C-alpha positions in Angstrom: 35.2 49.9 190.2 34.6 51.7 186.8 31.2 51.2 185.3 32.3 51.8 181.3 35.3 49.9 181.2 37.3 47.2 182.9 40.8 46.8 183.1 40.7 43.3 180.8 38.4 45.4 178.6 39.3 48.6 177.6 36.8 50.8 175.5 37.0 50.9 171.4 37.8 54.2 171.0 38.3 56.0 167.7 41.9 55.0 167.5 41.1 51.0 167.6 39.0 51.4 164.6 42.3 51.0 161.6 43.0 47.8 163.9 39.0 46.3 163.6 39.6 47.3 159.4 43.1 45.8 158.9 41.8 42.5 160.9 38.4 42.4 159.0 41.0 42.3 155.8 43.7 39.7 156.7 40.9 37.5 157.9 38.9 38.0 154.4 41.9 37.5 152.3 43.2 34.8 154.7 39.9 32.9 154.0 40.4 33.5 150.6 43.4 31.7 150.5 41.6 28.8 151.1 38.0 29.0 149.6 40.2 30.1 145.9 44.2 29.0 146.6 44.5 28.3 142.6 45.0 31.7 142.4 47.8 32.6 144.8 49.3 30.2 144.5 49.9 31.4 140.6 52.2 34.5 142.3 53.8 32.5 144.3 57.7 32.8 143.5 59.1 29.8 141.9 62.6 30.6 142.6 60.6 29.4 146.6 61.2 25.9 147.3 58.8 23.2 147.8 55.1 23.8 146.4 53.4 26.6 146.3 49.9 25.6 147.5 52.3 25.3 150.7 53.0 29.3 150.6 49.7 30.3 149.5 48.4 28.1 153.2 50.7 29.1 155.4 50.6 32.6 154.1 46.3 31.8 155.2 46.8 30.8 158.2 49.1 34.1 159.5 47.2 36.6 157.8 43.8 34.8 159.6 46.0 34.1 163.0 47.4 38.1 162.7 44.0 40.0 162.0 42.1 37.5 165.1 45.5 38.7 167.1 44.1 42.5 165.9 41.0 42.0 167.3 41.7 41.1 170.8 43.0 44.4 173.0 45.7 42.1 174.8 47.3 40.9 171.4 46.9 44.1 169.2 50.6 45.3 169.7 52.2 41.3 168.5 49.2 41.3 165.8 50.3 45.2 164.5 53.9 44.1 164.9 53.3 40.3 163.1 51.3 42.7 160.2 53.8 44.9 159.6 56.3 41.4 159.4 53.8 40.1 156.8 53.5 42.6 154.6 57.2 42.6 154.1 57.6 39.2 153.2 54.6 39.2 150.9 56.2 41.6 149.2 58.8 39.1 146.9 54.6 38.1 145.4 53.7 41.0 144.7 56.2 41.7 142.2 56.9 38.4 141.3 52.8 39.2 140.4 54.2 42.2 137.8 56.7 40.3 136.2 54.2 37.0 135.7 51.0 39.8 134.2 53.8 42.1 132.6 52.1 40.6 129.2 48.5 40.5 130.7 45.5 43.4 129.3 46.9 47.1 131.0 43.8 46.5 133.3 45.4 43.7 135.2 49.3 45.5 134.8 47.8 48.0 136.7 46.3 47.0 139.2 49.9 44.2 139.9 51.7 47.4 139.5 49.2 49.5 142.1 49.7 46.6 144.7 53.4 47.7 145.0 52.8 51.2 146.5 49.9 49.9 148.6 52.5 48.3 150.7 53.4 51.4 152.6 50.3 52.8 153.8 49.5 48.9 155.2 52.7 48.6 157.0 52.4 52.7 158.2 49.0 51.9 159.2 49.5 48.6 161.0 52.5 50.7 162.9 50.0 53.1 164.0 47.9 50.1 165.0 51.0 49.5 167.4 51.2 52.5 168.7 47.4 53.0 169.7 47.0 49.7 170.8 46.1 49.4 174.5 49.1 48.6 176.9 48.7 45.8 179.3 
């Protein structure tokens, strides 16, 4: 019987730290969808059917849920796969934000534009988390 870890609780290695950081980011942003939903409502593409608030809350639930999955070693691999899907799914909202903010002050335009290429490292980070996650 191992003294430092068990099969049910793998040790926290440096390779798992990105999972904890990504989880904190997702949970924090997800909670923000409920605390200040109006700012998220404003970037939901109008072309989507239904109320923008539905999409705000749904994405908040997804972010909190996926972040929680990344914290738990047993669900980390699946959580990373869901994170990739989430990052791809919210990309249209980021594009819409650029469109809506195009006539805003320069610093706001730059923020909106910077969000687009940031999806790439978030997706590659989620791929690495999946690859390094414990296998059960």
